[in-house]
LUMKOLKE-280319 format. One record per residue (C-alpha): residue in one letter; x, y, z. Coordinates in steps of 0.2 Angstrom, whole numbers, padded with zeros to 4 digits, always signed. Example, Ala and Ser with C-alpha at 12.3 -4.5 7.8 and 13.67 -1.06 7.14 Angstrom:
! residues 2
A+0062-0022+0039/S+0068-0005+0036/
This chain:
! residues 93
D+0202-0118-0231/R+0185-0127-0232/G+0188-0137-0216/V+0201-0148-0225/N+0216-0156-0216/Y+0229-0153-0230/S+0240-0166-0223/E+0227-0179-0229/I+0229-0173-0247/G+0247-0178-0248/K+0242-0196-0244/G+0233-0200-0260/G+0227-0184-0269/Y+0212-0175-0272/R+0200-0171-0286/E+0189-0155-0289/V+0172-0158-0296/A+0164-0143-0304/A+0146-0138-0302/N+0133-0147-0314/Q+0143-0163-0317/T+0136-0180-0321/D+0147-0195-0317/S+0163-0186-0316/A+0177-0199-0314/L+0190-0198-0301/G+0205-0203-0311/T+0205-0218-0322/G+0197-0228-0308/A+0199-0245-0302/V+0193-0257-0288/G+0202-0252-0272/D+0201-0233-0275/R+0197-0224-0259/I+0187-0209-0254/H+0193-0202-0238/R+0183-0186-0237/L+0170-0175-0247/V+0170-0157-0245/I+0154-0149-0253/V+0152-0131-0255/G+0135-0123-0261/A+0117-0128-0262/G+0111-0145-0268/N+0115-0163-0265/V+0130-0173-0272/S+0129-0191-0276/I+0143-0204-0279/K+0144-0221-0288/D+0156-0235-0286/G+0159-0240-0304/T+0141-0241-0310/T+0134-0245-0293/A+0125-0230-0286/I+0128-0226-0267/T+0111-0223-0259/E+0117-0209-0248/V+0116-0192-0255/F+0127-0178-0247/A+0123-0160-0244/A+0135-0145-0241/G+0148-0149-0228/N+0163-0159-0224/H+0159-0178-0224/E+0172-0191-0219/L+0168-0207-0228/N+0184-0218-0228/I+0176-0230-0241/T+0184-0242-0254/S+0177-0245-0271/K+0172-0263-0274/F+0166-0262-0292/G+0177-0249-0301/G+0182-0231-0301/W+0172-0218-0291/K+0161-0206-0300/V+0153-0190-0293/T+0138-0180-0298/T+0135-0162-0293/P+0120-0150-0295/A+0121-0133-0303/G+0124-0125-0286/A+0137-0135-0278/T+0156-0140-0281/C+0165-0154-0272/L+0183-0157-0267/V+0186-0176-0265/I+0201-0182-0255/G+0207-0200-0257/D+0217-0212-0266/F+0213-0213-0284/T+0221-0223-0299/A+0229-0210-0310/
C-alpha cells in the first residue's frame, strides 16, 4: 500500500506521476491547491514547483507529509528516470 492512508485520498484526490517527467502538472492548477503528501518509490530525487517557483527542498524515496498550499499557481512535479510519485492533495481539476 506504499504507506498511504487511503482515507486521505477521498478528501481531495491524487495524481500519479510517472518516472522521467519534467514539470508534470497536478490538474489544471490554481493558487490555493494543496499537497498533503508525496509518496516516492524508486531511486532518485523528486522536486516540486509552486507555479513557476521552484521549491528548494528535493525529496528522496519515502513517504513525505507536506501539507503545503500553492501561492503562485498549480503544482508541478519533476521525477527522475528511476522514481515514480503518488501525490495526494486538493487539486483544481
